[in-house]
MARKE-869960 format. One record per atom (N, C-alpha, C): residue number from 1; residue in one letter; x, z, y; atom name. Coordinates in Angstrom, 2 decimals, always signed. Layout:
<num = NUM, residu = A, px = X, pz = Z, py = Y, atome = CA>
...
//
This chain:
<num = 1, residu = M, px = +37.57, pz = +184.13, py = +82.75, atome = N>
<num = 1, residu = M, px = +38.48, pz = +184.74, py = +81.81, atome = CA>
<num = 1, residu = M, px = +39.72, pz = +185.21, py = +82.57, atome = C>
<num = 2, residu = A, px = +40.26, pz = +186.29, py = +82.17, atome = N>
<num = 2, residu = A, px = +41.44, pz = +186.87, py = +82.82, atome = CA>
<num = 2, residu = A, px = +42.69, pz = +186.04, py = +82.52, atome = C>
<num = 3, residu = P, px = +43.64, pz = +186.02, py = +83.44, atome = N>
<num = 3, residu = P, px = +44.90, pz = +185.30, py = +83.19, atome = CA>
<num = 3, residu = P, px = +45.70, pz = +185.98, py = +82.09, atome = C>
<num = 4, residu = P, px = +46.62, pz = +185.24, py = +81.45, atome = N>
<num = 4, residu = P, px = +47.44, pz = +185.85, py = +80.40, atome = CA>
<num = 4, residu = P, px = +48.22, pz = +187.07, py = +80.92, atome = C>
<num = 5, residu = E, px = +48.24, pz = +188.13, py = +80.12, atome = N>
<num = 5, residu = E, px = +49.03, pz = +189.31, py = +80.46, atome = CA>
<num = 5, residu = E, px = +50.41, pz = +189.14, py = +79.85, atome = C>
<num = 6, residu = V, px = +51.43, pz = +189.39, py = +80.65, atome = N>
<num = 6, residu = V, px = +52.80, pz = +189.23, py = +80.20, atome = CA>
<num = 6, residu = V, px = +53.53, pz = +190.55, py = +80.39, atome = C>
<num = 7, residu = P, px = +54.08, pz = +191.12, py = +79.30, atome = N>
<num = 7, residu = P, px = +54.80, pz = +192.39, py = +79.44, atome = CA>
<num = 7, residu = P, px = +55.88, pz = +192.29, py = +80.52, atome = C>
<num = 8, residu = E, px = +56.00, pz = +193.33, py = +81.31, atome = N>
<num = 8, residu = E, px = +56.98, pz = +193.47, py = +82.38, atome = CA>
<num = 8, residu = E, px = +56.61, pz = +192.70, py = +83.64, atome = C>
<num = 9, residu = F, px = +55.68, pz = +191.76, py = +83.57, atome = N>
<num = 9, residu = F, px = +55.32, pz = +190.96, py = +84.75, atome = CA>
<num = 9, residu = F, px = +53.93, pz = +191.35, py = +85.24, atome = C>
<num = 10, residu = E, px = +53.78, pz = +191.36, py = +86.55, atome = N>
<num = 10, residu = E, px = +52.51, pz = +191.70, py = +87.19, atome = CA>
<num = 10, residu = E, px = +51.94, pz = +190.46, py = +87.87, atome = C>
<num = 11, residu = V, px = +50.65, pz = +190.22, py = +87.67, atome = N>
<num = 11, residu = V, px = +49.99, pz = +189.08, py = +88.32, atome = CA>
<num = 11, residu = V, px = +49.97, pz = +189.30, py = +89.82, atome = C>
<num = 12, residu = Q, px = +50.43, pz = +188.29, py = +90.56, atome = N>
<num = 12, residu = Q, px = +50.44, pz = +188.34, py = +92.01, atome = CA>
<num = 12, residu = Q, px = +49.32, pz = +187.50, py = +92.62, atome = C>
<num = 13, residu = R, px = +49.02, pz = +186.37, py = +91.98, atome = N>
<num = 13, residu = R, px = +48.03, pz = +185.46, py = +92.54, atome = CA>
<num = 13, residu = R, px = +47.53, pz = +184.51, py = +91.46, atome = C>
<num = 14, residu = V, px = +46.25, pz = +184.17, py = +91.51, atome = N>
<num = 14, residu = V, px = +45.64, pz = +183.19, py = +90.62, atome = CA>
<num = 14, residu = V, px = +44.91, pz = +182.19, py = +91.52, atome = C>
<num = 15, residu = T, px = +45.17, pz = +180.90, py = +91.29, atome = N>
<num = 15, residu = T, px = +44.55, pz = +179.89, py = +92.13, atome = CA>
<num = 15, residu = T, px = +44.38, pz = +178.57, py = +91.38, atome = C>
<num = 16, residu = I, px = +43.67, pz = +177.67, py = +91.99, atome = N>
<num = 16, residu = I, px = +43.48, pz = +176.32, py = +91.46, atome = CA>
<num = 16, residu = I, px = +44.60, pz = +175.45, py = +92.01, atome = C>
<num = 17, residu = C, px = +45.08, pz = +174.52, py = +91.19, atome = N>
<num = 17, residu = C, px = +46.10, pz = +173.58, py = +91.67, atome = CA>
<num = 17, residu = C, px = +45.66, pz = +172.16, py = +91.36, atome = C>
<num = 18, residu = L, px = +46.27, pz = +171.20, py = +92.03, atome = N>
<num = 18, residu = L, px = +46.01, pz = +169.79, py = +91.82, atome = CA>
<num = 18, residu = L, px = +47.34, pz = +169.10, py = +91.57, atome = C>
<num = 19, residu = L, px = +47.52, pz = +168.58, py = +90.36, atome = N>
<num = 19, residu = L, px = +48.76, pz = +167.89, py = +89.98, atome = CA>
<num = 19, residu = L, px = +48.41, pz = +166.51, py = +89.44, atome = C>
<num = 20, residu = N, px = +48.96, pz = +165.50, py = +90.07, atome = N>
<num = 20, residu = N, px = +48.71, pz = +164.11, py = +89.65, atome = CA>
<num = 20, residu = N, px = +47.22, pz = +163.81, py = +89.52, atome = C>
<num = 21, residu = G, px = +46.44, pz = +164.33, py = +90.46, atome = N>
<num = 21, residu = G, px = +45.01, pz = +164.06, py = +90.48, atome = CA>
<num = 21, residu = G, px = +44.20, pz = +164.86, py = +89.48, atome = C>
<num = 22, residu = R, px = +44.83, pz = +165.77, py = +88.77, atome = N>
<num = 22, residu = R, px = +44.11, pz = +166.61, py = +87.80, atome = CA>
<num = 22, residu = R, px = +44.08, pz = +168.05, py = +88.28, atome = C>
<num = 23, residu = R, px = +42.93, pz = +168.66, py = +88.18, atome = N>
<num = 23, residu = R, px = +42.76, pz = +170.04, py = +88.62, atome = CA>
<num = 23, residu = R, px = +43.05, pz = +170.99, py = +87.47, atome = C>
<num = 24, residu = G, px = +43.81, pz = +172.03, py = +87.78, atome = N>
<num = 24, residu = G, px = +44.14, pz = +173.03, py = +86.77, atome = CA>
<num = 24, residu = G, px = +44.28, pz = +174.39, py = +87.43, atome = C>
<num = 25, residu = G, px = +44.96, pz = +175.27, py = +86.75, atome = N>
<num = 25, residu = G, px = +45.15, pz = +176.62, py = +87.28, atome = CA>
<num = 25, residu = G, px = +46.61, pz = +176.99, py = +87.34, atome = C>
<num = 26, residu = V, px = +46.92, pz = +177.91, py = +88.24, atome = N>
<num = 26, residu = V, px = +48.28, pz = +178.45, py = +88.33, atome = CA>
<num = 26, residu = V, px = +48.17, pz = +179.96, py = +88.54, atome = C>
<num = 27, residu = V, px = +48.99, pz = +180.68, py = +87.80, atome = N>
<num = 27, residu = V, px = +49.06, pz = +182.13, py = +87.91, atome = CA>
<num = 27, residu = V, px = +50.50, pz = +182.49, py = +88.27, atome = C>
<num = 28, residu = E, px = +50.66, pz = +183.24, py = +89.34, atome = N>
<num = 28, residu = E, px = +51.99, pz = +183.65, py = +89.79, atome = CA>
<num = 28, residu = E, px = +52.23, pz = +185.10, py = +89.37, atome = C>
<num = 29, residu = Y, px = +53.41, pz = +185.34, py = +88.80, atome = N>
<num = 29, residu = Y, px = +53.80, pz = +186.65, py = +88.30, atome = CA>
<num = 29, residu = Y, px = +55.09, pz = +187.09, py = +88.97, atome = C>
<num = 30, residu = E, px = +55.33, pz = +188.42, py = +88.99, atome = N>
<num = 30, residu = E, px = +56.59, pz = +188.95, py = +89.51, atome = CA>
<num = 30, residu = E, px = +56.97, pz = +190.20, py = +88.73, atome = C>
<num = 31, residu = S, px = +58.28, pz = +190.38, py = +88.58, atome = N>
<num = 31, residu = S, px = +58.82, pz = +191.57, py = +87.94, atome = CA>
<num = 31, residu = S, px = +60.24, pz = +191.79, py = +88.44, atome = C>
<num = 32, residu = E, px = +60.45, pz = +192.86, py = +89.20, atome = N>
<num = 32, residu = E, px = +61.78, pz = +193.23, py = +89.69, atome = CA>
<num = 32, residu = E, px = +62.50, pz = +192.04, py = +90.34, atome = C>
<num = 33, residu = G, px = +61.81, pz = +191.34, py = +91.22, atome = N>
<num = 33, residu = G, px = +62.41, pz = +190.22, py = +91.93, atome = CA>
<num = 33, residu = G, px = +62.41, pz = +188.91, py = +91.17, atome = C>
<num = 34, residu = R, px = +62.02, pz = +188.96, py = +89.92, atome = N>
<num = 34, residu = R, px = +61.92, pz = +187.73, py = +89.13, atome = CA>
<num = 34, residu = R, px = +60.51, pz = +187.18, py = +89.30, atome = C>
<num = 35, residu = R, px = +60.42, pz = +185.91, py = +89.62, atome = N>
<num = 35, residu = R, px = +59.12, pz = +185.28, py = +89.83, atome = CA>
<num = 35, residu = R, px = +58.95, pz = +184.13, py = +88.85, atome = C>
<num = 36, residu = V, px = +57.74, pz = +184.00, py = +88.35, atome = N>
<num = 36, residu = V, px = +57.42, pz = +182.89, py = +87.45, atome = CA>
<num = 36, residu = V, px = +55.98, pz = +182.45, py = +87.73, atome = C>
<num = 37, residu = S, px = +55.77, pz = +181.15, py = +87.69, atome = N>
<num = 37, residu = S, px = +54.42, pz = +180.58, py = +87.85, atome = CA>
<num = 37, residu = S, px = +54.05, pz = +179.86, py = +86.56, atome = C>
<num = 38, residu = Y, px = +52.85, pz = +180.12, py = +86.07, atome = N>
<num = 38, residu = Y, px = +52.34, pz = +179.48, py = +84.86, atome = CA>
<num = 38, residu = Y, px = +51.27, pz = +178.48, py = +85.27, atome = C>
<num = 39, residu = Y, px = +51.49, pz = +177.22, py = +84.91, atome = N>
<num = 39, residu = Y, px = +50.53, pz = +176.15, py = +85.20, atome = CA>
<num = 39, residu = Y, px = +49.86, pz = +175.72, py = +83.91, atome = C>
<num = 40, residu = I, px = +48.55, pz = +175.48, py = +83.97, atome = N>
<num = 40, residu = I, px = +47.82, pz = +174.93, py = +82.85, atome = CA>
<num = 40, residu = I, px = +46.90, pz = +173.85, py = +83.39, atome = C>
<num = 41, residu = I, px = +47.06, pz = +172.63, py = +82.84, atome = N>
<num = 41, residu = I, px = +46.34, pz = +171.46, py = +83.32, atome = CA>
<num = 41, residu = I, px = +45.68, pz = +170.79, py = +82.12, atome = C>
<num = 42, residu = P, px = +44.38, pz = +170.48, py = +82.19, atome = N>
<num = 42, residu = P, px = +43.75, pz = +169.74, py = +81.08, atome = CA>
<num = 42, residu = P, px = +44.44, pz = +168.39, py = +80.90, atome = C>
<num = 43, residu = V, px = +44.62, pz = +167.99, py = +79.63, atome = N>
<num = 43, residu = V, px = +45.23, pz = +166.71, py = +79.33, atome = CA>
<num = 43, residu = V, px = +44.13, pz = +165.68, py = +79.14, atome = C>
<num = 44, residu = A, px = +44.13, pz = +164.67, py = +80.01, atome = N>
<num = 44, residu = A, px = +43.20, pz = +163.56, py = +79.86, atome = CA>
<num = 44, residu = A, px = +43.75, pz = +162.62, py = +78.79, atome = C>
<num = 45, residu = E, px = +42.90, pz = +161.84, py = +78.15, atome = N>
<num = 45, residu = E, px = +43.34, pz = +160.91, py = +77.12, atome = CA>
<num = 45, residu = E, px = +44.53, pz = +160.08, py = +77.58, atome = C>
<num = 46, residu = E, px = +44.42, pz = +159.48, py = +78.78, atome = N>
<num = 46, residu = E, px = +45.48, pz = +158.61, py = +79.28, atome = CA>
<num = 46, residu = E, px = +46.75, pz = +159.39, py = +79.64, atome = C>
<num = 47, residu = A, px = +46.63, pz = +160.71, py = +79.80, atome = N>
<num = 47, residu = A, px = +47.78, pz = +161.53, py = +80.16, atome = CA>
<num = 47, residu = A, px = +48.45, pz = +162.16, py = +78.95, atome = C>
<num = 48, residu = A, px = +47.93, pz = +161.89, py = +77.74, atome = N>
<num = 48, residu = A, px = +48.48, pz = +162.52, py = +76.55, atome = CA>
<num = 48, residu = A, px = +49.85, pz = +161.96, py = +76.18, atome = C>
<num = 49, residu = I, px = +50.20, pz = +160.79, py = +76.69, atome = N>
<num = 49, residu = I, px = +51.52, pz = +160.23, py = +76.42, atome = CA>
<num = 49, residu = I, px = +52.50, pz = +160.79, py = +77.43, atome = C>
<num = 50, residu = R, px = +53.49, pz = +161.49, py = +76.94, atome = N>
<num = 50, residu = R, px = +54.50, pz = +162.07, py = +77.83, atome = CA>
<num = 50, residu = R, px = +55.37, pz = +160.97, py = +78.40, atome = C>
<num = 51, residu = P, px = +56.03, pz = +161.23, py = +79.52, atome = N>
<num = 51, residu = P, px = +56.88, pz = +160.22, py = +80.15, atome = CA>
<num = 51, residu = P, px = +57.94, pz = +159.64, py = +79.21, atome = C>
<num = 52, residu = N, px = +58.38, pz = +160.41, py = +78.23, atome = N>
<num = 52, residu = N, px = +59.39, pz = +159.89, py = +77.31, atome = CA>
<num = 52, residu = N, px = +58.76, pz = +159.15, py = +76.14, atome = C>
<num = 53, residu = G, px = +57.45, pz = +158.91, py = +76.18, atome = N>
<num = 53, residu = G, px = +56.76, pz = +158.12, py = +75.17, atome = CA>
<num = 53, residu = G, px = +56.23, pz = +158.91, py = +74.00, atome = C>
<num = 54, residu = V, px = +56.42, pz = +160.22, py = +73.96, atome = N>
<num = 54, residu = V, px = +55.93, pz = +161.04, py = +72.85, atome = CA>
<num = 54, residu = V, px = +54.46, pz = +161.37, py = +73.08, atome = C>
<num = 55, residu = D, px = +53.64, pz = +161.12, py = +72.09, atome = N>
<num = 55, residu = D, px = +52.22, pz = +161.43, py = +72.18, atome = CA>
<num = 55, residu = D, px = +52.04, pz = +162.93, py = +71.99, atome = C>
<num = 56, residu = A, px = +51.59, pz = +163.61, py = +73.03, atome = N>
<num = 56, residu = A, px = +51.47, pz = +165.07, py = +72.99, atome = CA>
<num = 56, residu = A, px = +50.49, pz = +165.52, py = +71.92, atome = C>
<num = 57, residu = R, px = +49.53, pz = +164.67, py = +71.56, atome = N>
<num = 57, residu = R, px = +48.53, pz = +165.07, py = +70.56, atome = CA>
<num = 57, residu = R, px = +49.10, pz = +165.11, py = +69.16, atome = C>
<num = 58, residu = T, px = +50.22, pz = +164.44, py = +68.93, atome = N>
<num = 58, residu = T, px = +50.80, pz = +164.43, py = +67.58, atome = CA>
<num = 58, residu = T, px = +52.17, pz = +165.09, py = +67.54, atome = C>
<num = 59, residu = M, px = +52.59, pz = +165.69, py = +68.64, atome = N>
<num = 59, residu = M, px = +53.91, pz = +166.32, py = +68.71, atome = CA>
<num = 59, residu = M, px = +53.98, pz = +167.49, py = +67.75, atome = C>
<num = 60, residu = E, px = +55.04, pz = +167.51, py = +66.96, atome = N>
<num = 60, residu = E, px = +55.26, pz = +168.62, py = +66.05, atome = CA>
<num = 60, residu = E, px = +56.42, pz = +169.45, py = +66.57, atome = C>
<num = 61, residu = G, px = +56.51, pz = +170.66, py = +66.12, atome = N>
<num = 61, residu = G, px = +57.64, pz = +171.51, py = +66.50, atome = CA>
<num = 61, residu = G, px = +57.27, pz = +172.56, py = +67.51, atome = C>
<num = 62, residu = G, px = +56.04, pz = +172.53, py = +68.00, atome = N>
<num = 62, residu = G, px = +55.58, pz = +173.56, py = +68.93, atome = CA>
<num = 62, residu = G, px = +56.52, pz = +173.76, py = +70.09, atome = C>
<num = 63, residu = L, px = +56.84, pz = +175.00, py = +70.38, atome = N>
<num = 63, residu = L, px = +57.68, pz = +175.30, py = +71.54, atome = CA>
<num = 63, residu = L, px = +59.12, pz = +174.87, py = +71.35, atome = C>
<num = 64, residu = D, px = +59.54, pz = +174.56, py = +70.12, atome = N>
<num = 64, residu = D, px = +60.87, pz = +174.00, py = +69.94, atome = CA>
<num = 64, residu = D, px = +60.95, pz = +172.64, py = +70.59, atome = C>
<num = 65, residu = A, px = +59.80, pz = +171.99, py = +70.75, atome = N>
<num = 65, residu = A, px = +59.76, pz = +170.68, py = +71.38, atome = CA>
<num = 65, residu = A, px = +59.50, pz = +170.78, py = +72.89, atome = C>
<num = 66, residu = A, px = +59.50, pz = +172.00, py = +73.41, atome = N>
<num = 66, residu = A, px = +59.26, pz = +172.19, py = +74.84, atome = CA>
<num = 66, residu = A, px = +60.38, pz = +171.54, py = +75.64, atome = C>
<num = 67, residu = G, px = +60.00, pz = +170.95, py = +76.76, atome = N>
<num = 67, residu = G, px = +61.00, pz = +170.39, py = +77.66, atome = CA>
<num = 67, residu = G, px = +61.58, pz = +171.52, py = +78.51, atome = C>
<num = 68, residu = L, px = +62.89, pz = +171.58, py = +78.59, atome = N>
<num = 68, residu = L, px = +63.56, pz = +172.62, py = +79.37, atome = CA>
<num = 68, residu = L, px = +64.44, pz = +171.97, py = +80.41, atome = C>
<num = 69, residu = A, px = +64.45, pz = +172.54, py = +81.60, atome = N>
<num = 69, residu = A, px = +65.30, pz = +172.00, py = +82.66, atome = CA>
<num = 69, residu = A, px = +65.59, pz = +173.11, py = +83.67, atome = C>
<num = 70, residu = S, px = +66.61, pz = +172.89, py = +84.48, atome = N>
<num = 70, residu = S, px = +66.94, pz = +173.77, py = +85.59, atome = CA>
<num = 70, residu = S, px = +67.34, pz = +172.90, py = +86.77, atome = C>
<num = 71, residu = A, px = +66.83, pz = +173.24, py = +87.94, atome = N>
<num = 71, residu = A, px = +67.18, pz = +172.50, py = +89.15, atome = CA>
<num = 71, residu = A, px = +66.94, pz = +173.39, py = +90.36, atome = C>
<num = 72, residu = R, px = +67.86, pz = +173.33, py = +91.31, atome = N>
<num = 72, residu = R, px = +67.73, pz = +174.07, py = +92.56, atome = CA>
<num = 72, residu = R, px = +67.43, pz = +175.55, py = +92.35, atome = C>
<num = 73, residu = G, px = +68.04, pz = +176.14, py = +91.35, atome = N>
<num = 73, residu = G, px = +67.86, pz = +177.56, py = +91.11, atome = CA>
<num = 73, residu = G, px = +66.60, pz = +177.94, py = +90.37, atome = C>
<num = 74, residu = L, px = +65.81, pz = +176.94, py = +89.93, atome = N>
<num = 74, residu = L, px = +64.58, pz = +177.21, py = +89.20, atome = CA>
<num = 74, residu = L, px = +64.70, pz = +176.70, py = +87.77, atome = C>
<num = 75, residu = G, px = +64.19, pz = +177.49, py = +86.83, atome = N>
<num = 75, residu = G, px = +64.09, pz = +177.04, py = +85.45, atome = CA>
<num = 75, residu = G, px = +62.68, pz = +176.52, py = +85.22, atome = C>
<num = 76, residu = V, px = +62.57, pz = +175.56, py = +84.29, atome = N>
<num = 76, residu = V, px = +61.28, pz = +174.95, py = +83.98, atome = CA>
<num = 76, residu = V, px = +61.16, pz = +174.81, py = +82.47, atome = C>
<num = 77, residu = A, px = +60.03, pz = +175.21, py = +81.91, atome = N>
<num = 77, residu = A, px = +59.70, pz = +174.96, py = +80.51, atome = CA>
<num = 77, residu = A, px = +58.33, pz = +174.30, py = +80.49, atome = C>
<num = 78, residu = I, px = +58.23, pz = +173.15, py = +79.82, atome = N>
<num = 78, residu = I, px = +56.98, pz = +172.40, py = +79.76, atome = CA>
<num = 78, residu = I, px = +56.63, pz = +172.15, py = +78.30, atome = C>
<num = 79, residu = W, px = +55.37, pz = +172.33, py = +77.94, atome = N>
<num = 79, residu = W, px = +54.91, pz = +172.01, py = +76.60, atome = CA>
<num = 79, residu = W, px = +53.46, pz = +171.57, py = +76.65, atome = C>
<num = 80, residu = W, px = +53.02, pz = +170.94, py = +75.57, atome = N>
<num = 80, residu = W, px = +51.67, pz = +170.41, py = +75.47, atome = CA>
<num = 80, residu = W, px = +51.02, pz = +170.94, py = +74.20, atome = C>
<num = 81, residu = D, px = +49.70, pz = +171.03, py = +74.25, atome = N>
<num = 81, residu = D, px = +48.94, pz = +171.22, py = +73.02, atome = CA>
<num = 81, residu = D, px = +47.87, pz = +170.13, py = +73.02, atome = C>
<num = 82, residu = G, px = +46.90, pz = +170.22, py = +72.16, atome = N>
<num = 82, residu = G, px = +45.90, pz = +169.17, py = +72.07, atome = CA>
<num = 82, residu = G, px = +45.00, pz = +169.05, py = +73.28, atome = C>
<num = 83, residu = E, px = +44.93, pz = +170.07, py = +74.11, atome = N>
<num = 83, residu = E, px = +43.99, pz = +170.07, py = +75.23, atome = CA>
<num = 83, residu = E, px = +44.63, pz = +170.26, py = +76.59, atome = C>
<num = 84, residu = H, px = +45.85, pz = +170.81, py = +76.66, atome = N>
<num = 84, residu = H, px = +46.43, pz = +171.19, py = +77.94, atome = CA>
<num = 84, residu = H, px = +47.92, pz = +170.88, py = +78.03, atome = C>
<num = 85, residu = Q, px = +48.37, pz = +170.67, py = +79.24, atome = N>
<num = 85, residu = Q, px = +49.80, pz = +170.64, py = +79.55, atome = CA>
<num = 85, residu = Q, px = +50.10, pz = +171.99, py = +80.18, atome = C>
<num = 86, residu = H, px = +51.17, pz = +172.62, py = +79.75, atome = N>
<num = 86, residu = H, px = +51.55, pz = +173.95, py = +80.23, atome = CA>
<num = 86, residu = H, px = +52.94, pz = +173.86, py = +80.85, atome = C>
<num = 87, residu = A, px = +53.18, pz = +174.67, py = +81.87, atome = N>
<num = 87, residu = A, px = +54.52, pz = +174.73, py = +82.46, atome = CA>
<num = 87, residu = A, px = +54.76, pz = +176.14, py = +82.98, atome = C>
<num = 88, residu = L, px = +55.97, pz = +176.61, py = +82.77, atome = N>
<num = 88, residu = L, px = +56.46, pz = +177.85, py = +83.39, atome = CA>
<num = 88, residu = L, px = +57.58, pz = +177.44, py = +84.32, atome = C>
<num = 89, residu = V, px = +57.49, pz = +177.88, py = +85.56, atome = N>
<num = 89, residu = V, px = +58.49, pz = +177.56, py = +86.57, atome = CA>
<num = 89, residu = V, px = +58.88, pz = +178.87, py = +87.24, atome = C>
<num = 90, residu = G, px = +60.18, pz = +179.12, py = +87.35, atome = N>
<num = 90, residu = G, px = +60.56, pz = +180.36, py = +88.00, atome = CA>
<num = 90, residu = G, px = +62.05, pz = +180.48, py = +88.24, atome = C>
<num = 91, residu = N, px = +62.42, pz = +181.57, py = +88.90, atome = N>
<num = 91, residu = N, px = +63.83, pz = +181.81, py = +89.19, atome = CA>
<num = 91, residu = N, px = +64.50, pz = +182.51, py = +88.02, atome = C>
<num = 92, residu = L, px = +64.21, pz = +182.01, py = +86.83, atome = N>
<num = 92, residu = L, px = +64.81, pz = +182.48, py = +85.59, atome = CA>
<num = 92, residu = L, px = +65.48, pz = +181.29, py = +84.91, atome = C>
<num = 93, residu = P, px = +66.49, pz = +181.53, py = +84.09, atome = N>
<num = 93, residu = P, px = +67.09, pz = +180.43, py = +83.35, atome = CA>
<num = 93, residu = P, px = +66.06, pz = +179.80, py = +82.39, atome = C>
<num = 94, residu = A, px = +66.17, pz = +178.50, py = +82.16, atome = N>
<num = 94, residu = A, px = +65.23, pz = +177.80, py = +81.29, atome = CA>
<num = 94, residu = A, px = +65.10, pz = +178.46, py = +79.91, atome = C>
<num = 95, residu = P, px = +66.21, pz = +178.91, py = +79.27, atome = N>
<num = 95, residu = P, px = +66.05, pz = +179.57, py = +77.97, atome = CA>
<num = 95, residu = P, px = +65.19, pz = +180.84, py = +78.04, atome = C>
<num = 96, residu = E, px = +65.26, pz = +181.58, py = +79.14, atome = N>
<num = 96, residu = E, px = +64.42, pz = +182.77, py = +79.30, atome = CA>
<num = 96, residu = E, px = +62.95, pz = +182.37, py = +79.43, atome = C>
<num = 97, residu = L, px = +62.68, pz = +181.28, py = +80.13, atome = N>
<num = 97, residu = L, px = +61.30, pz = +180.79, py = +80.24, atome = CA>
<num = 97, residu = L, px = +60.78, pz = +180.35, py = +78.87, atome = C>
<num = 98, residu = K, px = +61.66, pz = +179.72, py = +78.09, atome = N>
<num = 98, residu = K, px = +61.25, pz = +179.32, py = +76.74, atome = CA>
<num = 98, residu = K, px = +60.92, pz = +180.55, py = +75.89, atome = C>
<num = 99, residu = R, px = +61.69, pz = +181.63, py = +76.08, atome = N>
<num = 99, residu = R, px = +61.41, pz = +182.87, py = +75.34, atome = CA>
<num = 99, residu = R, px = +60.05, pz = +183.44, py = +75.73, atome = C>
<num = 100, residu = L, px = +59.69, pz = +183.32, py = +77.02, atome = N>
<num = 100, residu = L, px = +58.41, pz = +183.84, py = +77.50, atome = CA>
<num = 100, residu = L, px = +57.23, pz = +182.94, py = +77.13, atome = C>
<num = 101, residu = A, px = +57.49, pz = +181.65, py = +76.93, atome = N>
<num = 101, residu = A, px = +56.41, pz = +180.67, py = +76.73, atome = CA>
<num = 101, residu = A, px = +55.40, pz = +181.05, py = +75.65, atome = C>
<num = 102, residu = P, px = +55.80, pz = +181.60, py = +74.49, atome = N>
<num = 102, residu = P, px = +54.80, pz = +181.95, py = +73.48, atome = CA>
<num = 102, residu = P, px = +53.75, pz = +182.95, py = +73.98, atome = C>
<num = 103, residu = L, px = +54.07, pz = +183.73, py = +74.99, atome = N>
<num = 103, residu = L, px = +53.10, pz = +184.68, py = +75.53, atome = CA>
<num = 103, residu = L, px = +51.96, pz = +183.95, py = +76.24, atome = C>
<num = 104, residu = F, px = +52.19, pz = +182.69, py = +76.61, atome = N>
<num = 104, residu = F, px = +51.18, pz = +181.89, py = +77.30, atome = CA>
<num = 104, residu = F, px = +50.54, pz = +180.89, py = +76.36, atome = C>
<num = 105, residu = A, px = +51.12, pz = +180.65, py = +75.18, atome = N>
<num = 105, residu = A, px = +50.67, pz = +179.59, py = +74.29, atome = CA>
<num = 105, residu = A, px = +49.44, pz = +179.96, py = +73.47, atome = C>
<num = 106, residu = C, px = +49.11, pz = +181.23, py = +73.38, atome = N>
<num = 106, residu = C, px = +47.97, pz = +181.67, py = +72.57, atome = CA>
<num = 106, residu = C, px = +46.66, pz = +181.23, py = +73.21, atome = C>
<num = 107, residu = P, px = +45.80, pz = +180.48, py = +72.49, atome = N>
<num = 107, residu = P, px = +44.54, pz = +180.01, py = +73.07, atome = CA>
<num = 107, residu = P, px = +43.65, pz = +181.14, py = +73.60, atome = C>
<num = 108, residu = V, px = +43.74, pz = +182.32, py = +73.03, atome = N>
<num = 108, residu = V, px = +42.90, pz = +183.44, py = +73.46, atome = CA>
<num = 108, residu = V, px = +43.26, pz = +183.85, py = +74.89, atome = C>
<num = 109, residu = S, px = +44.51, pz = +183.59, py = +75.30, atome = N>
<num = 109, residu = S, px = +44.98, pz = +184.01, py = +76.62, atome = CA>
<num = 109, residu = S, px = +44.72, pz = +183.01, py = +77.73, atome = C>
<num = 110, residu = R, px = +44.10, pz = +181.91, py = +77.41, atome = N>
<num = 110, residu = R, px = +43.95, pz = +180.84, py = +78.39, atome = CA>
<num = 110, residu = R, px = +43.05, pz = +181.23, py = +79.53, atome = C>
<num = 111, residu = L, px = +43.26, pz = +180.59, py = +80.68, atome = N>
<num = 111, residu = L, px = +42.42, pz = +180.82, py = +81.87, atome = CA>
<num = 111, residu = L, px = +41.00, pz = +180.37, py = +81.60, atome = C>
//
């Protein structure tokens, strides 16, 4: 299946990644010097509990419940659904990544 298409951004690379012993996918995008990487990792039963104790399988609020952070010049947006953990990481402010996140949240667009 093709990676998610994001307006204004061009796919640069698609590859497999390994995070915490789980294999997933990462798609790297670029647009006018702005770079963003989209990670999608299957959620194992034991991994469904987020570090803050929230069960990702029962989380309500959709992307409003997304974790947002910025560090070392990178913005990060993380969210979960019933089957996957998703993350956008890039040289964009976290609120901008949150704005872009719905473009990746549609199940039809999944890797």
